[in-house]
N, C-alpha and C positions, 0 to 999 in steps of 0.2 A: 871333582873329575869321576869324569862321568865311566860306566864301564866301557863302553865306545872308543872313551880316550885312554883309559892307562893299557885295552888292548894293541891300540895301535901304535901307543909308546913301546913296549913292548917287542913289538915285531920289528918295528921300524930301529930301535935296538940291536936285535939279533941279525938287521940287514944290514947293520951301518948305512942306514937313513934317516932323513929328518923325519918326525910325523909328517909333516905337510906333505912328503911323497909316496905315503903310502893313503890307498883308496880303498873304500868297501869293495867294489871292482880288481881290488888288483889280487892276483890269486901269490900261493908262495913262489912260485915258480916264476914269477914275473919278475918279483923284490930279489931274486937270485941267495932262497934260503933253500940248503939241501934238506935230508933225513937229519942230519945231524944237527943243525939250526932248528928245525922243527920240533924233534924232541926235546930242547934247549929250552926254545920256548915255551911248549908246552910246561918243562915244569916251572918256567920261571911264574907264567899264565898260574898255575894250579898254586905254587905259594902267595902271590898277591891278592888271591880271591879267597885263600883257603879251600881248597874245591879239589875235588880228580878229577879228570876226564879220561871219558873210557875211549883212550886211545892204547894201539896197542903197535907201537911201530915196526916191529914184529911182521905184521897182516894190516896194511892199511886201507887195503882194501877189505878188509871186515872187522873193519868199524863204524861203527853207529855215531862217532864222533864228524860229523861234515866238515871237511877242510879245503874245501874247493875255491873260494874267497876268504878277503877278510871279514866281508857281511856274514859268512857265512861262521864263521868262527867266535864271532858279538855274537851271534845268534846263539849258536851253540850254549857260550862262558852266559847269555841272558840269563838264558831256561834254568842250568845245572845251581849260577847264584840263587834264583827266585825259588828253588826247589830245596836250598839247605836249609835245614831246622836247627 
């Protein structure tokens, strides 16, 4: 299963949707994921990939990690995974 598929599966589970309902263009808002759901998604993704996502839920606008849509989240995770030593 690719990084993309795994991230989509986690986001879909959080949104209580089928993975097929989650597209790269989907925003978390489109999927009905609120700030708590976002934090839970981030924890699940960090655990799945054994990475640390630079995201502060208290200051979402001050983050380097782009959560504008699913494609941006996947790209960020792929970058973090590739940098992991």
